[in-house]
N, C-alpha and C positions, 0 to 999 in steps of 0.2 A: 470947214476944213478941220476944226478942232476935234470933231468926232472921229475923223480919219486918224489924226495923231493919237488920240486917246486909245483907239483900237490897236494901233501899232505898238504903242507903249505897253499896253496890257499883254499883247501877244509876246513881245520880247521879254517882259518880266516873267511870264509863265515859262518861257523857254529856259531862262536862267534857273528858275526854281526847280525845274525838272532835270537839271544837270546837262543841258545841251548848249551851254554858252559858247563853246568853241566851235560848234558845228555851223556850217553854212545854212542860211535861211533862204528858202525858195518859196515864193508866194505864187501859187498857180491859180488862175481863174479863167472864166470864160470871157467872151468879148462883150459882155454886157456894158450898158452905158455908164454904170457906176465905176466899173473897173477900168474903163478906157477914158474916163473923164480927166480933164486937166488937173482938177483939184486933187483927185485921188493919186494921180501920178506924181504931182508935186509933193504930196505928203510923204512919199517914199524917198525923196532925194537925200534926206539927211540920215538915212538908215542904211546899213549894209544888208540890203535885201535884194535878191535876184528876182526879177519879175519874169513870169512865164504865163503865156496865154494860149488857150486852145485855138485851133483854127476856126475861122468863121463858118457857122452853119454845120459843124460836125460835132454833135453832142457825144458821139461815141469816142471822141478823142480824149475825154476825161469823164468816164462813166461814174467814178466814185463821187466827184464833186456834183455832177448832175443829179445823182441819186440823193445826195445830202440836201441839195437845194430844193428838190421836189418835196422831200420829207419836211424840210423846214417851212416851206410855203404852205403845205397842208396843215401843219401844226398851228401856224400863225392864223390861218383862215378859221380853224376851229376855236382856238383860244380867244380870239378877238371878235368872234361872232360877226363875220364879215357880211352876213345877210341882213344884219340890223344896221341901217345907215346911220343911226344916232351914235354909234360907237366910232365912226370914222372921223 
């Protein structure tokens, strides 16, 4: 759970640095197991963050995030040479 808290702290610090401290924070995600896990949800309880989730099985409900996630997974696959099991 410390990884979740570190990520949240990082995100909120960057929000302040960019001058958005007074603006509401909305965290939108899909229904993936990470985002719906108890540990991830508990990590948010101490922060003033509004949670928002896409509807189950409807990737067009959030095409920007779906596109980013697809790009990110492709880059991870390439960068970490997923075809070579010794890197896993």
